[in-house]
N, C-alpha and C positions, 0 to 999 in steps of 0.2 A: 401624202405629206403628216409629218410627225413633228411638232414643236414648231408648226409654221413654217419647217424647212423638207422641203423635198430630199427624196433618197440620191437622188443622182446628183443631187449639190455637194452631199457631205461623203458620199463613197467616190469614188474615180468607179468604180465597177460595180454599183450595186446590187447584191447576189440576194435570191427569197434562200436558196438554198441556206447560207449559213442559221436561218431561225429552221429551217427543217433538218440538218444536223442536230442543233442540241436537242430538238425533239426527240431525236432518233437518238441521241446517245443517252437521254434518261430513260425513255421505254428501254433500250439494251439492257440497262443496268437493272430495271425493275423486275425485267421478265427472264433473264438472269437470276437472280436473286430468287425469284418466285419457282422456278424450275429446279433449280440445282442445289438451292443452300434450305434443310428442314430447318423453316422457321414457321413455329404455330400460326393458323389463319387469325388467333384473336391479336396476335400483336403487329401480322406482317401486312396487315389494312392501313399502318402508315404509312410504310413504302410506296405505294402508288400516290396516297393524298399526298406527304411532303414530294414528292416526284411533279405531280400537277399544280401544286401550289408553285414553287421553286418555276414552274411555266406560266403558269394564269395569272398570277399578282402583277409581275411587268407588265403582263401583255394588257389588263383592263385597265391597270393604273398610268401606265404611261403612252400604251398604243403601240401598234405593230406600225412599222413603214410598211408593211404589207398587208394592210388587214384582210384581203379575202384570203390567204392563202394562210393568215396568221389564224382564221375562225376553224378553216379547213383541218390543218393540224393538231388546233387543240382538241374539238370534235374526234380524229382519228386518232389521238392520242388517250384523250377517255375509255374510248372503245377499247384500245390494244390495253392500256392498264386494268379497265375492267376487266377483260375476260381473262390476261394472267391471272389477278387474282381468284378468278372464280375455279380456274384453272388448278391454281395451288392449294385450294380448298377440295377440293373434288379427288385429288391425289392424297392429302392427307384424310379424307375419309376414307380411300381406300386402303391407304398404309395402315389404315387404325382397325378395320375389319379384318384385312389381313391377320396384325399382331394379333388380335382376339380369337380369331380360328387359330390361329396353330398355337395359343394357351389352351383353347378346349381340346383342338388333337391330342397335346402333351397331358392335358389331365386324362381324355380318355385313355389313352396309353397305358398311364399310372395306372388305370382302375381295372384294366384288361391283364397286366402283370400282377395285378392284389388277386384278382380269380383266379387265373392260372396260378397261381402259388395255393391258394387254398384247394381247387380240384385235387391236386398234385398230390398238395399234405391229406387230402380226404381217401384218397384212392390209394394210397399209400395205407394208410390204416385200413380200409373197406380189405385190401388185396392180403393183409395179415389178417385178417380175423375170420374170413371166406374163403371157400376154394378158390373161386375166380367172380371177375367184376366186368358188370358189360356196359359201357361207356354208348349213350346214347347221344343221337343230335339234338336239334330242335324240335325235327319233326319224325322221333322216334326209330330214329333207326338206328344199326348198331355201328358205332365208327369203325373200330375194329374188332376184328376176329383173329384169336388163336388158336394152338392146337388144343388147349384145355376146352373153349367155346365148343371148338367141332368135335371134340369126343362127348361132349356132353349132348350140344342139339342135332348131332350125327350132321352137318355139312356146316360149309363155311358161311356165317351168320353177316361176314362186311355188307354194309345196305341194305341189309332186308329188316323189316319191322320184326319185331320179338313174336307177334301173333303170326306170321308166316311163316 
């Protein structure tokens, strides 16, 4: 009963579905906002709070014509709103980490390009001053071998160490 009147006396066909539809609509709006609209989680918490208050204030101030289902719906609503908000927070963290990783990759690409330009310039200068230049990798193996290298060393040096 609500205000001393039974729901069957007020409505011809009382239905618990109306209260559930109201909760479902509020939850649907919040879940959609959490999933598809990029709102920072520092502001997003207002949305689930407002959605829950629009349901709980009337529920606890005025009461529900169906108290048992009202409490169940309120519990389910809180759970869905909480999980939606936490999911939006996790999504925001993942997007931020992806963005930072992309920034680091771009910075590393720029550094690699700069080093390649410096290497090319030094190789050009050394090539003009010397008879030939031997390029080594990090394992001290010859990277490229051309005819001048083969004539000097008497063999193809590509992939070999200078000591071999």
